[in-house]
C-alpha positions, 0 to 999 in steps of 0.5 A: 191207276195206270193200265197194265198193257196198252189197248188197241185202238178199238179196245181204247175206244170201247173203255173210253165209251164205257167210262163216259157212259158210266159217269153219266149213269152214276150220276143219275142213279147212283153207283148201284146202277145197273152195269148192263145199263152202262153197257147199253149206253156205251153201245158195247155188249156186257162182255166188253164191260166185264173185259174191261172192268171185272167188278163194279169196284173196278168200274167205279174207281175208274170212273172217279180216277179220271175226274182225279186226273182231270182235276190234276191236270187242269190245276197243273195247267193252272199254275202257269196263270199269271194271277195266282188267286184266279188260278186257285179259284178256277180250280176250286170251281172245277173241283165244285163242278166235279163234286156236284155231279154225284158227290163223291168227288167231294168225299174223295177230296177228304180221303173220306169216301165209301171206297176202299181207304187206299183208293181215297187216300190215293185220290186225296194225295193226288189232289193234294199234290196239285192243290198245294201249289196252287194255294202257295202261290195265292197265299199272300192273297189269302187269310193266312190260316187258310189250309188245303184241308179247309178249302177241300172241306169248303168245296165238299160243303158247297157241293153238298149244299148245291146238290139240294137245290133245284139249280145247283150249278147256280148255287154252287157259283154263288156259295163259291163266291161267298166262300172265296170272298171269306178266304181272302186277306182283309186290309186293316181292321175288319177281319 
């Protein structure tokens, strides 16, 4: 979701503060949170919020697209990692961490979110374009039938189960360890 024209430095700072505040408020209160509360947390007026994001949907899309970009940038950097299984595991851990914030990123992994289909599809395609090469590099160490959609579904499940926990981060780490152990290739006749 590239911007149409470059922003002045002060406008860029305001936009970045609005995105950070919106991510926090959406995580705390959901996507129906007050836009005025977001503007106050960002330290700007409501007019500034609406100049950058004329609708609630525009703000929500920008927040979640920023998460997708973060995951893709980290995944691209991990492709150069020496150990492909560790690289894939680290990327999946990032997806779980992003998904446990409020569950939206998890639904975007499957292209099945409450957002318009075109946006969900765009997010899913970007995450798949990053995850596919990571999975391909790790393929020889994994069960031969594991697909990227399987991994996305498992991330969604881990995030959903973890969000219901009193300690979501610890629960997510434990569940993801179990998942990763389950998708590894087995030697001999055990599995």
